[in-house]
Z-matrix of the N, CA and C atoms (Angstrom, degrees):
N
C 1 1.462
C 2 1.526 1 112.31
N 3 1.335 2 117.01 1 28.76
C 4 1.456 3 121.64 2 -178.83
C 5 1.524 4 110.71 3 -56.84
N 6 1.340 5 116.13 4 127.68
C 7 1.449 6 120.46 5 178.68
C 8 1.506 7 114.91 6 83.26
N 9 1.330 8 118.69 7 2.19
C 10 1.462 9 121.29 8 178.70
C 11 1.526 10 109.59 9 -78.53
N 12 1.342 11 116.25 10 167.44
C 13 1.459 12 120.98 11 179.93
C 14 1.517 13 110.34 12 -91.72
N 15 1.322 14 115.97 13 140.80
C 16 1.460 15 121.15 14 174.86
C 17 1.524 16 109.41 15 -59.37
N 18 1.318 17 117.16 16 136.50
C 19 1.466 18 121.86 17 -177.44
C 20 1.519 19 112.39 18 -66.49
N 21 1.336 20 117.73 19 -18.63
C 22 1.465 21 121.03 20 -177.00
C 23 1.525 22 111.92 21 -100.41
N 24 1.347 23 117.41 22 -50.48
C 25 1.465 24 120.44 23 -172.74
C 26 1.520 25 114.23 24 -110.23
N 27 1.336 26 117.21 25 -7.43
C 28 1.467 27 122.86 26 179.38
C 29 1.527 28 114.38 27 71.31
N 30 1.333 29 117.09 28 5.95
C 31 1.463 30 117.94 29 173.31
C 32 1.530 31 109.00 30 -71.47
N 33 1.334 32 116.13 31 153.16
C 34 1.458 33 120.13 32 177.59
C 35 1.528 34 109.71 33 -60.45
N 36 1.326 35 116.01 34 131.60
C 37 1.459 36 120.32 35 -176.04
C 38 1.525 37 110.08 36 -147.38
N 39 1.306 38 115.40 37 147.06
C 40 1.458 39 120.43 38 176.10
C 41 1.524 40 111.48 39 -84.35
N 42 1.320 41 116.32 40 -9.09
C 43 1.461 42 121.48 41 178.11
C 44 1.519 43 109.87 42 -122.61
N 45 1.327 44 116.37 43 166.13
C 46 1.470 45 120.81 44 -177.45
C 47 1.524 46 111.27 45 -57.43
N 48 1.332 47 116.72 46 -39.29
C 49 1.461 48 123.16 47 175.34
C 50 1.517 49 107.65 48 -124.29
N 51 1.324 50 116.53 49 128.40
C 52 1.462 51 119.46 50 -174.39
C 53 1.529 52 111.54 51 -67.01
N 54 1.322 53 115.78 52 163.16
C 55 1.459 54 121.78 53 -177.14
C 56 1.526 55 111.20 54 -61.85
N 57 1.330 56 117.25 55 -37.77
C 58 1.462 57 120.78 56 -179.88
C 59 1.524 58 110.60 57 -62.47
N 60 1.332 59 117.33 58 -46.41
C 61 1.464 60 120.82 59 -179.79
C 62 1.524 61 111.22 60 -68.44
N 63 1.320 62 117.21 61 -36.60
C 64 1.461 63 119.99 62 176.13
C 65 1.521 64 110.65 63 -60.12
N 66 1.321 65 116.09 64 -43.54
C 67 1.457 66 120.75 65 179.56
C 68 1.527 67 110.89 66 -64.86
N 69 1.348 68 116.46 67 -40.73
C 70 1.461 69 119.74 68 179.99
C 71 1.526 70 110.99 69 -65.44
N 72 1.322 71 117.36 70 -42.18
C 73 1.470 72 121.09 71 179.13
C 74 1.524 73 110.23 72 -62.97
N 75 1.331 74 116.30 73 -44.03
C 76 1.465 75 119.74 74 177.95
C 77 1.525 76 110.97 75 -59.56
N 78 1.326 77 116.49 76 -42.30
C 79 1.458 78 120.62 77 179.23
C 80 1.517 79 112.61 78 -64.07
N 81 1.346 80 116.68 79 -39.47
C 82 1.464 81 120.64 80 178.12
C 83 1.522 82 110.83 81 -61.63
N 84 1.327 83 116.02 82 -47.22
C 85 1.473 84 119.87 83 -178.61
C 86 1.527 85 110.46 84 -65.06
N 87 1.332 86 116.33 85 -46.06
C 88 1.462 87 120.66 86 -176.26
C 89 1.524 88 112.32 87 -63.32
N 90 1.343 89 117.52 88 -27.19
C 91 1.470 90 121.03 89 -177.85
C 92 1.524 91 112.63 90 -81.19
N 93 1.329 92 118.67 91 -15.54
C 94 1.459 93 121.01 92 -172.58
C 95 1.527 94 113.66 93 -62.99
N 96 1.339 95 121.68 94 -46.59
C 97 1.469 96 119.31 95 -179.50
C 98 1.526 97 113.68 96 -56.58
N 99 1.330 98 117.63 97 -42.92
C 100 1.461 99 120.02 98 178.76
C 101 1.523 100 110.79 99 -66.10
N 102 1.341 101 117.21 100 -43.05
C 103 1.460 102 120.21 101 178.54
C 104 1.525 103 111.00 102 -64.79
N 105 1.317 104 117.14 103 -32.97
C 106 1.472 105 121.55 104 176.87
C 107 1.534 106 110.25 105 -61.29
N 108 1.331 107 116.25 106 -40.26
C 109 1.465 108 120.65 107 177.13
C 110 1.522 109 110.79 108 -64.66
N 111 1.336 110 116.30 109 -45.87
C 112 1.464 111 119.76 110 177.98
C 113 1.532 112 111.05 111 -62.65
N 114 1.315 113 116.64 112 -34.57
C 115 1.458 114 121.07 113 -179.95
C 116 1.527 115 110.51 114 -63.69
N 117 1.321 116 117.05 115 -42.52
C 118 1.466 117 120.79 116 176.79
C 119 1.527 118 110.82 117 -63.74
N 120 1.316 119 116.52 118 -34.32
C 121 1.461 120 120.31 119 178.57
C 122 1.526 121 111.73 120 -71.80
N 123 1.333 122 117.29 121 -14.32
C 124 1.467 123 122.08 122 -177.26
C 125 1.522 124 112.38 123 -100.65
N 126 1.338 125 117.53 124 13.62
C 127 1.459 126 119.58 125 -174.47
C 128 1.517 127 114.04 126 -66.54
N 129 1.326 128 116.65 127 -33.27
C 130 1.457 129 118.98 128 -177.98
C 131 1.521 130 110.38 129 -70.23
N 132 1.310 131 115.12 130 136.94
C 133 1.465 132 120.29 131 179.69
C 134 1.523 133 109.68 132 -62.06
N 135 1.332 134 116.36 133 138.92
C 136 1.458 135 120.38 134 178.63
C 137 1.524 136 109.56 135 -63.40
N 138 1.322 137 115.95 136 141.80
C 139 1.458 138 120.79 137 178.21
C 140 1.524 139 109.29 138 -71.95
N 141 1.304 140 115.26 139 133.38
C 142 1.466 141 120.36 140 179.65
C 143 1.527 142 108.87 141 -121.48
N 144 1.325 143 115.73 142 146.22
C 145 1.453 144 118.96 143 177.94
C 146 1.513 145 111.07 144 -66.23
N 147 1.318 146 117.47 145 140.81
C 148 1.462 147 121.39 146 -179.87
C 149 1.507 148 111.04 147 -112.74
N 150 1.342 149 115.98 148 167.00
C 151 1.464 150 119.93 149 -179.96
C 152 1.518 151 111.64 150 -109.38
N 153 1.350 152 116.21 151 10.92
C 154 1.453 153 118.91 152 176.58
C 155 1.502 154 114.14 153 85.34
N 156 1.329 155 118.97 154 -5.67
C 157 1.456 156 121.52 155 -179.15
C 158 1.519 157 109.81 156 -94.43
N 159 1.318 158 116.50 157 153.88
C 160 1.459 159 120.96 158 176.65
C 161 1.516 160 108.45 159 -115.65
N 162 1.320 161 116.66 160 156.47
C 163 1.458 162 121.27 161 178.06
C 164 1.511 163 109.14 162 -137.23
N 165 1.310 164 116.72 163 155.57
C 166 1.456 165 121.85 164 -179.62
C 167 1.517 166 109.36 165 -83.89
N 168 1.324 167 117.28 166 129.00
C 169 1.450 168 121.77 167 -179.86
C 170 1.519 169 109.28 168 -96.07
N 171 1.336 170 115.98 169 137.58
C 172 1.455 171 120.42 170 174.49
C 173 1.515 172 110.89 171 -82.10
N 174 1.345 173 116.89 172 -22.48
C 175 1.455 174 121.94 173 -179.49
C 176 1.516 175 108.80 174 -134.24
N 177 1.316 176 116.21 175 156.01
C 178 1.458 177 120.14 176 175.95
C 179 1.520 178 109.38 177 -65.70
N 180 1.318 179 117.76 178 145.20
C 181 1.466 180 119.55 179 -179.88
C 182 1.514 181 111.25 180 -65.34
N 183 1.340 182 115.05 181 149.33
C 184 1.465 183 120.37 182 176.70
C 185 1.518 184 108.06 183 -70.04
N 186 1.354 185 119.24 184 131.00
C 187 1.467 186 122.07 185 -175.99
C 188 1.519 187 112.56 186 -77.47
N 189 1.313 188 117.63 187 61.60
C 190 1.456 189 121.30 188 -179.75
C 191 1.510 190 110.08 189 141.84
N 192 1.311 191 116.71 190 177.35
C 193 1.457 192 121.70 191 -179.97
C 194 1.518 193 109.84 192 -72.40
N 195 1.337 194 116.88 193 131.30
C 196 1.464 195 121.12 194 -176.32
C 197 1.521 196 111.65 195 -65.63
N 198 1.351 197 117.43 196 -39.17
C 199 1.461 198 118.69 197 -179.70
C 200 1.523 199 110.92 198 -64.28
N 201 1.325 200 116.46 199 -38.47
C 202 1.460 201 120.12 200 178.31
C 203 1.518 202 111.45 201 -68.13
N 204 1.346 203 116.38 202 -44.61
C 205 1.460 204 120.47 203 -179.06
C 206 1.524 205 111.25 204 -62.86
N 207 1.329 206 117.40 205 -35.95
C 208 1.466 207 120.47 206 176.73
C 209 1.519 208 110.77 207 -59.54
N 210 1.319 209 116.36 208 -44.67
C 211 1.461 210 120.60 209 -177.29
C 212 1.525 211 112.29 210 -72.09
N 213 1.328 212 116.79 211 -30.97
C 214 1.453 213 120.36 212 179.88
C 215 1.526 214 112.77 213 -79.40
N 216 1.332 215 117.44 214 -17.48
C 217 1.460 216 119.85 215 -178.75
C 218 1.524 217 109.57 216 89.52
N 219 1.361 218 119.43 217 -166.36
C 220 1.472 219 126.97 218 5.11
C 221 1.523 220 112.29 219 -71.45
N 222 1.338 221 116.35 220 175.24
C 223 1.448 222 120.84 221 -176.48
C 224 1.521 223 109.65 222 -145.96
N 225 1.328 224 115.00 223 159.32
C 226 1.468 225 120.35 224 176.25
C 227 1.514 226 108.61 225 -77.61
N 228 1.334 227 117.76 226 132.78
C 229 1.459 228 120.98 227 -179.13
C 230 1.516 229 109.75 228 -80.29
N 231 1.327 230 114.84 229 88.11
C 232 1.452 231 122.02 230 176.86
C 233 1.513 232 107.42 231 -145.75
N 234 1.329 233 115.76 232 172.18
C 235 1.458 234 119.70 233 -178.66
C 236 1.514 235 109.77 234 -55.98
N 237 1.334 236 116.83 235 129.75
C 238 1.454 237 121.00 236 -175.48
C 239 1.515 238 112.25 237 -64.23
N 240 1.340 239 118.27 238 -19.91
C 241 1.463 240 120.36 239 179.44
C 242 1.522 241 111.39 240 -78.87
N 243 1.337 242 117.51 241 -13.50
C 244 1.465 243 121.20 242 179.02
C 245 1.514 244 108.05 243 -93.69
N 246 1.347 245 116.09 244 76.73
C 247 1.460 246 120.35 245 -167.80
C 248 1.521 247 113.26 246 -110.46
N 249 1.355 248 117.88 247 29.40
C 250 1.456 249 119.61 248 -177.56
C 251 1.525 250 112.08 249 -59.99
N 252 1.346 251 117.02 250 -35.05
C 253 1.455 252 120.66 251 -176.16
C 254 1.528 253 112.54 252 -95.38
N 255 1.320 254 117.40 253 0.89
C 256 1.457 255 120.65 254 -178.78
C 257 1.523 256 109.92 255 -79.14
N 258 1.335 257 116.10 256 127.43
C 259 1.449 258 121.86 257 175.71
C 260 1.522 259 107.79 258 -108.55
N 261 1.339 260 116.70 259 123.98
C 262 1.448 261 119.67 260 -176.81
C 263 1.517 262 111.10 261 81.54
N 264 1.328 263 116.62 262 -170.85
C 265 1.467 264 120.14 263 -177.39
C 266 1.523 265 111.86 264 -65.53
N 267 1.331 266 116.32 265 149.97
C 268 1.458 267 121.78 266 177.53
C 269 1.526 268 108.61 267 -67.38
N 270 1.334 269 119.65 268 135.11
C 271 1.466 270 121.42 269 -179.32
C 272 1.528 271 112.60 270 -56.46
N 273 1.319 272 115.40 271 148.82
C 274 1.460 273 121.62 272 -178.25
C 275 1.521 274 111.36 273 -56.10
N 276 1.334 275 117.30 274 -49.20
C 277 1.455 276 120.25 275 -177.02
C 278 1.522 277 112.15 276 -65.45
N 279 1.333 278 117.45 277 -30.21
C 280 1.465 279 120.53 278 178.84
C 281 1.523 280 110.25 279 -64.61
N 282 1.332 281 116.41 280 -44.46
C 283 1.460 282 120.58 281 179.55
C 284 1.526 283 110.80 282 -65.46
N 285 1.319 284 116.19 283 -47.98
C 286 1.462 285 119.95 284 -177.85
C 287 1.527 286 112.05 285 -64.73
N 288 1.340 287 116.88 286 -44.03
C 289 1.457 288 119.50 287 -177.69
C 290 1.522 289 111.56 288 -66.21
N 291 1.335 290 116.63 289 -38.67
C 292 1.460 291 119.54 290 -179.42
C 293 1.527 292 111.38 291 -61.37
N 294 1.345 293 116.58 292 -45.72
C 295 1.462 294 119.24 293 -178.65
C 296 1.525 295 111.80 294 -74.92
N 297 1.325 296 117.47 295 -36.20
C 298 1.470 297 119.53 296 176.23
C 299 1.524 298 110.62 297 -63.46
N 300 1.330 299 116.27 298 -34.29
C 301 1.460 300 119.75 299 178.30
C 302 1.529 301 111.16 300 -67.51
N 303 1.330 302 116.80 301 -37.38
C 304 1.461 303 120.22 302 175.85
C 305 1.518 304 110.14 303 -59.56
N 306 1.331 305 116.42 304 -47.25
C 307 1.468 306 121.01 305 178.70
C 308 1.523 307 110.54 306 -61.57
N 309 1.317 308 116.28 307 -45.49
C 310 1.466 309 121.31 308 -178.13
C 311 1.526 310 111.80 309 -60.53
N 312 1.331 311 116.37 310 -45.82
C 313 1.459 312 120.30 311 -177.01
C 314 1.521 313 112.06 312 -71.94
N 315 1.338 314 116.76 313 -44.76
C 316 1.460 315 119.24 314 -176.41
C 317 1.526 316 112.46 315 -72.41
N 318 1.323 317 117.36 316 -26.59
C 319 1.466 318 120.72 317 179.84
C 320 1.542 319 111.75 318 -101.29
N 321 1.342 320 114.84 319 1.17
C 322 1.473 321 121.23 320 178.02
C 323 1.519 322 111.51 321 54.53
N 324 1.323 323 114.86 322 56.32
C 325 1.456 324 121.95 323 -179.09
C 326 1.527 325 109.94 324 -106.50
N 327 1.302 326 115.88 325 164.61
C 328 1.456 327 120.29 326 174.05
C 329 1.523 328 108.55 327 -72.76
N 330 1.338 329 118.15 328 139.38
C 331 1.470 330 120.58 329 179.34
C 332 1.526 331 111.38 330 -61.49
N 333 1.322 332 115.57 331 154.37
C 334 1.458 333 121.03 332 174.28
C 335 1.519 334 108.33 333 -111.62
N 336 1.331 335 115.78 334 158.42
C 337 1.463 336 118.68 335 -179.03
C 338 1.520 337 110.35 336 -69.13
N 339 1.322 338 115.12 337 154.84
C 340 1.458 339 120.69 338 -178.25
C 341 1.529 340 108.60 339 -81.77
N 342 1.300 341 115.00 340 83.80
C 343 1.454 342 123.30 341 179.90
C 344 1.526 343 106.50 342 -143.43
N 345 1.313 344 117.19 343 143.24
C 346 1.462 345 120.79 344 -174.70
C 347 1.524 346 112.01 345 -54.62
N 348 1.326 347 117.65 346 -46.32
C 349 1.469 348 119.99 347 -177.82
C 350 1.520 349 111.67 348 -65.62
N 351 1.347 350 117.27 349 -42.74
C 352 1.464 351 120.97 350 -179.23
C 353 1.523 352 111.07 351 -65.04
N 354 1.317 353 116.92 352 -42.38
C 355 1.462 354 120.95 353 -177.58
C 356 1.526 355 111.39 354 -69.62
N 357 1.325 356 117.03 355 -42.65
C 358 1.465 357 119.06 356 179.51
C 359 1.535 358 110.57 357 -68.95
N 360 1.332 359 117.44 358 -35.13
C 361 1.465 360 119.92 359 175.92
C 362 1.524 361 111.06 360 -61.71
N 363 1.344 362 116.15 361 -41.00
C 364 1.466 363 119.62 362 179.08
C 365 1.526 364 110.38 363 -62.22
N 366 1.334 365 117.21 364 -42.99
C 367 1.459 366 121.00 365 -178.99
C 368 1.523 367 111.73 366 -68.96
N 369 1.327 368 117.03 367 -41.00
C 370 1.465 369 119.90 368 179.46
C 371 1.527 370 111.59 369 -67.59
N 372 1.316 371 116.59 370 -40.22
C 373 1.461 372 120.73 371 -179.21
C 374 1.522 373 111.78 372 -60.95
N 375 1.336 374 116.81 373 -35.34
C 376 1.466 375 121.38 374 -175.75
C 377 1.533 376 111.98 375 -108.64
N 378 1.339 377 116.02 376 21.37
C 379 1.461 378 118.91 377 -178.06
C 380 1.523 379 111.87 378 -62.90
N 381 1.328 380 117.53 379 -36.07
C 382 1.463 381 120.14 380 178.07
C 383 1.513 382 112.50 381 -58.79
N 384 1.326 383 116.87 382 -32.90
C 385 1.465 384 121.73 383 176.36
C 386 1.519 385 111.01 384 -79.82
N 387 1.317 386 116.34 385 -40.23
C 388 1.468 387 121.43 386 -178.21
C 389 1.520 388 111.80 387 -58.68
N 390 1.349 389 117.06 388 -43.75
C 391 1.465 390 120.02 389 -174.82
C 392 1.523 391 112.87 390 -70.67
N 393 1.332 392 117.34 391 -5.46
C 394 1.462 393 120.97 392 176.43
C 395 1.521 394 112.11 393 -101.03
N 396 1.337 395 117.21 394 1.99
C 397 1.454 396 120.44 395 -176.07
C 398 1.533 397 111.97 396 -89.51
N 399 1.338 398 117.61 397 153.19
C 400 1.470 399 120.47 398 -178.61
C 401 1.525 400 113.44 399 -66.45
N 402 1.343 401 117.53 400 -18.42
C 403 1.466 402 120.85 401 -178.62
C 404 1.524 403 113.35 402 -97.69
N 405 1.332 404 118.20 403 12.14
C 406 1.458 405 120.36 404 -175.40
C 407 1.526 406 112.25 405 -62.35
N 408 1.334 407 118.64 406 -31.23
C 409 1.469 408 120.48 407 179.23
C 410 1.524 409 110.55 408 -65.84
N 411 1.345 410 117.22 409 -40.64
C 412 1.467 411 120.57 410 176.60
C 413 1.526 412 110.65 411 -64.71
N 414 1.315 413 115.82 412 -39.73
C 415 1.464 414 121.84 413 178.84
C 416 1.534 415 110.14 414 -60.70
N 417 1.324 416 116.40 415 -49.05
C 418 1.469 417 120.85 416 -179.41
C 419 1.520 418 111.15 417 -62.96
N 420 1.338 419 117.29 418 -41.29
C 421 1.466 420 121.12 419 -178.69
C 422 1.523 421 111.03 420 -64.19
N 423 1.328 422 117.77 421 -44.25
C 424 1.462 423 120.31 422 -179.78
C 425 1.527 424 111.45 423 -64.93
N 426 1.325 425 116.77 424 -40.77
C 427 1.465 426 119.61 425 177.05
C 428 1.530 427 111.03 426 -63.05
N 429 1.317 428 116.25 427 -43.62
C 430 1.471 429 120.43 428 -178.25
C 431 1.525 430 110.86 429 -63.96
N 432 1.332 431 116.59 430 -44.41
C 433 1.463 432 120.12 431 179.31
C 434 1.526 433 111.39 432 -66.71
N 435 1.332 434 116.28 433 -37.27
C 436 1.456 435 120.35 434 177.81
C 437 1.525 436 110.58 435 -62.28
N 438 1.334 437 116.90 436 -47.96
C 439 1.454 438 119.83 437 -178.15
C 440 1.524 439 111.95 438 -67.49
N 441 1.326 440 116.84 439 -31.74
C 442 1.465 441 119.32 440 175.94
C 443 1.525 442 109.99 441 -63.64
N 444 1.337 443 116.81 442 -43.75
C 445 1.463 444 121.13 443 179.37
C 446 1.520 445 111.10 444 -65.07
N 447 1.327 446 116.68 445 -41.90
C 448 1.464 447 121.07 446 -179.29
C 449 1.525 448 110.79 447 -64.74
N 450 1.328 449 117.24 448 -45.97
C 451 1.461 450 120.36 449 -176.62
C 452 1.525 451 112.29 450 -71.08
N 453 1.328 452 117.01 451 -21.68
C 454 1.460 453 119.60 452 172.96
C 455 1.520 454 110.10 453 -63.13
N 456 1.329 455 116.21 454 -32.71
C 457 1.464 456 122.01 455 179.00
C 458 1.524 457 111.22 456 -84.63
N 459 1.331 458 116.76 457 -48.66
C 460 1.469 459 119.62 458 -172.60
C 461 1.523 460 113.34 459 -75.88
N 462 1.316 461 116.47 460 -25.44
C 463 1.468 462 121.92 461 178.51
C 464 1.525 463 111.83 462 52.02
N 465 1.300 464 116.10 463 46.84
C 466 1.463 465 120.81 464 179.88
C 467 1.518 466 112.41 465 -89.37
N 468 1.319 467 117.04 466 -1.28
C 469 1.457 468 120.77 467 174.64
C 470 1.522 469 108.50 468 -118.28
N 471 1.320 470 118.28 469 136.11
C 472 1.466 471 120.46 470 -176.45
C 473 1.526 472 112.18 471 -64.32
N 474 1.332 473 114.23 472 139.26
C 475 1.461 474 120.15 473 174.62
C 476 1.512 475 109.06 474 -101.28
N 477 1.327 476 116.87 475 145.95
C 478 1.463 477 121.82 476 -178.50
C 479 1.523 478 108.19 477 -115.85
N 480 1.333 479 115.52 478 118.44
C 481 1.463 480 122.12 479 -177.92
C 482 1.524 481 110.59 480 -103.25
N 483 1.338 482 118.12 481 118.98
C 484 1.470 483 120.13 482 176.19
C 485 1.530 484 110.42 483 -65.56
N 486 1.316 485 117.40 484 141.65
C 487 1.461 486 122.70 485 -179.20
C 488 1.528 487 109.90 486 -109.20
N 489 1.347 488 116.58 487 149.60
C 490 1.467 489 120.40 488 -168.43
C 491 1.523 490 115.95 489 -88.11
N 492 1.336 491 118.38 490 8.44
C 493 1.468 492 119.59 491 -179.81
C 494 1.528 493 109.53 492 -116.60
N 495 1.337 494 117.35 493 148.95
C 496 1.468 495 120.07 494 -178.36
C 497 1.519 496 112.08 495 -72.61
N 498 1.310 497 115.71 496 154.30
C 499 1.462 498 122.55 497 176.80
C 500 1.529 499 109.16 498 -64.90
N 501 1.327 500 118.36 499 133.58
C 502 1.468 501 120.07 500 -179.02
C 503 1.530 502 113.17 501 -70.09
N 504 1.327 503 118.20 502 -10.91
C 505 1.461 504 120.85 503 -179.68
C 506 1.520 505 112.16 504 -98.75
N 507 1.351 506 116.54 505 -56.16
C 508 1.467 507 119.12 506 -176.37
C 509 1.525 508 112.75 507 -97.35
N 510 1.333 509 116.49 508 -5.30
C 511 1.469 510 122.46 509 176.64
C 512 1.527 511 112.93 510 62.64
N 513 1.321 512 116.59 511 21.99
C 514 1.466 513 121.08 512 177.74
C 515 1.531 514 109.41 513 -101.16
N 516 1.345 515 115.81 514 155.61
C 517 1.469 516 119.80 515 175.57
C 518 1.531 517 109.13 516 -82.59
N 519 1.319 518 114.26 517 66.36
C 520 1.463 519 120.06 518 -174.39
C 521 1.522 520 112.18 519 -125.29
N 522 1.332 521 117.46 520 17.95
C 523 1.457 522 120.45 521 176.01
C 524 1.528 523 109.74 522 -80.88
N 525 1.319 524 116.22 523 138.15
C 526 1.456 525 121.74 524 177.54
C 527 1.523 526 109.21 525 -136.21
N 528 1.329 527 115.38 526 161.29
C 529 1.463 528 121.48 527 171.26
C 530 1.521 529 106.64 528 -120.44
N 531 1.328 530 116.75 529 120.50
C 532 1.463 531 121.49 530 -176.46
C 533 1.523 532 109.94 531 -110.89
N 534 1.337 533 115.68 532 136.00
C 535 1.461 534 120.85 533 178.80
C 536 1.517 535 110.81 534 -51.63
N 537 1.335 536 115.46 535 134.50
C 538 1.472 537 123.83 536 170.66
C 539 1.522 538 114.17 537 66.70
N 540 1.316 539 118.60 538 11.29
C 541 1.471 540 118.89 539 -179.45
C 542 1.524 541 111.45 540 -76.74
N 543 1.348 542 116.73 541 -24.30
C 544 1.460 543 120.55 542 -176.79
C 545 1.510 544 113.28 543 89.90
N 546 1.338 545 117.03 544 -4.52
C 547 1.459 546 121.64 545 -179.91
C 548 1.523 547 110.36 546 -112.46
N 549 1.355 548 115.83 547 144.79
C 550 1.463 549 120.04 548 176.45
C 551 1.517 550 110.73 549 -74.32
N 552 1.332 551 116.20 550 -27.56
C 553 1.469 552 121.50 551 178.54
C 554 1.514 553 108.99 552 -159.80
N 555 1.327 554 115.84 553 146.47
C 556 1.459 555 121.24 554 173.06
C 557 1.522 556 108.75 555 -149.21
N 558 1.314 557 115.42 556 147.95
C 559 1.458 558 121.31 557 -177.04
C 560 1.529 559 109.91 558 -90.68
N 561 1.318 560 116.02 559 135.31
C 562 1.464 561 119.80 560 179.79
C 563 1.530 562 111.63 561 -86.15
N 564 1.367 563 116.55 562 -5.39
C 565 1.464 564 120.60 563 -179.25
C 566 1.514 565 112.89 564 -104.27
N 567 1.332 566 117.38 565 -26.84
C 568 1.458 567 120.06 566 -179.72
C 569 1.529 568 108.86 567 -135.19
N 570 1.323 569 117.28 568 -164.22
C 571 1.472 570 120.60 569 -171.57
C 572 1.521 571 112.82 570 -96.66
N 573 1.313 572 119.05 571 7.89
C 574 1.464 573 121.32 572 -176.11
C 575 1.525 574 111.21 573 -66.67
N 576 1.343 575 115.48 574 131.40
C 577 1.459 576 122.90 575 173.10
C 578 1.520 577 107.40 576 -135.51
N 579 1.344 578 116.92 577 129.51
C 580 1.455 579 121.36 578 -175.07
C 581 1.517 580 111.08 579 -119.32
N 582 1.342 581 116.34 580 134.98
C 583 1.455 582 119.08 581 172.83
C 584 1.527 583 108.81 582 -81.04
N 585 1.324 584 117.29 583 -179.84
C 586 1.461 585 120.88 584 -174.41
C 587 1.529 586 111.60 585 -61.79
N 588 1.334 587 117.27 586 -39.34
C 589 1.462 588 120.46 587 -178.75
C 590 1.530 589 111.34 588 -65.91
N 591 1.332 590 116.33 589 -46.32
C 592 1.466 591 119.81 590 -179.31
C 593 1.519 592 111.77 591 -67.29
N 594 1.342 593 116.37 592 -38.24
C 595 1.464 594 118.17 593 179.38
C 596 1.521 595 110.45 594 -68.42
N 597 1.342 596 116.87 595 -38.08
C 598 1.459 597 120.08 596 176.89
C 599 1.513 598 111.91 597 -60.13
N 600 1.337 599 115.95 598 -41.29
C 601 1.467 600 119.98 599 178.02
C 602 1.520 601 110.68 600 -65.01
N 603 1.333 602 117.23 601 -38.39
C 604 1.464 603 121.20 602 179.00
C 605 1.522 604 110.87 603 -64.53
N 606 1.331 605 116.62 604 -40.53
C 607 1.464 606 120.73 605 178.78
C 608 1.524 607 110.40 606 -65.10
N 609 1.325 608 116.84 607 -43.20
C 610 1.466 609 119.70 608 179.37
C 611 1.524 610 111.16 609 -62.71
N 612 1.327 611 115.86 610 -39.46
C 613 1.469 612 120.27 611 178.71
C 614 1.530 613 110.56 612 -64.06
N 615 1.328 614 116.56 613 -43.68
C 616 1.471 615 120.38 614 179.22
C 617 1.520 616 110.94 615 -65.78
N 618 1.331 617 117.12 616 -38.58
C 619 1.458 618 121.13 617 180.00
C 620 1.519 619 111.13 618 -65.79
N 621 1.324 620 116.28 619 -40.78
C 622 1.470 621 120.21 620 178.57
C 623 1.515 622 110.96 621 -63.98
N 624 1.344 623 115.85 622 -37.87
C 625 1.463 624 119.88 623 -179.61
C 626 1.520 625 111.35 624 -67.14
N 627 1.308 626 116.33 625 -32.31
C 628 1.469 627 121.19 626 -178.86
C 629 1.520 628 112.36 627 -92.00
N 630 1.319 629 116.90 628 -14.49
C 631 1.453 630 120.21 629 -176.94
C 632 1.518 631 112.28 630 70.66
N 633 1.337 632 116.48 631 32.34
C 634 1.465 633 121.02 632 -178.52
C 635 1.519 634 109.44 633 -113.61
N 636 1.359 635 117.84 634 162.48
C 637 1.456 636 120.28 635 176.17
C 638 1.522 637 110.86 636 -58.56
N 639 1.320 638 115.78 637 148.01
C 640 1.454 639 120.82 638 -177.20
C 641 1.526 640 110.22 639 -84.21
N 642 1.328 641 115.90 640 122.25
C 643 1.466 642 121.30 641 178.11
C 644 1.518 643 108.23 642 -135.99
N 645 1.329 644 116.15 643 132.45
C 646 1.458 645 120.70 644 177.76
C 647 1.497 646 109.88 645 -93.41
């Protein structure tokens, strides 16, 4: 297949799926058990500020975050592509079991139990075969979308929030606040890092210059 296009990314590849995509797929599968643990740790609904008022509920509250519960299941055991009745992201086990079943049936293997570790082991063990199949692009897309949905809940990767005031050093709008960095603001163009007090002063200075209310 010299000079053919990768089935996933369309880059020129000597194999049905290029080495880069194979590595990415392996990484997606290998990360699922750990993310599954974080997902269980995220079941409790996030605390939100209240205004002291109460309201009458027509239904009992959901015992946990709905996005998390959707991903944790339970789910109807049917083809994952038949998702007319699915609300929210497809549960993790539904995606894994559907693809593991494809491998099991096409390779005539003994079934594995419906458990995250067992299902991911089955997929990793037969990944060399999977990446040569005509449906590998669909497989990669479903895994990628699943992990995107999971990480939106687990927040195990830092998010970077752009800030609306210019850097006091380079005067560019390049200040950001990144999860877990320990800084209230840092510039992506130079070495400036501001703690909460310094960033607050910068915001007040910018607000005074614009004649607008002060907001941090």
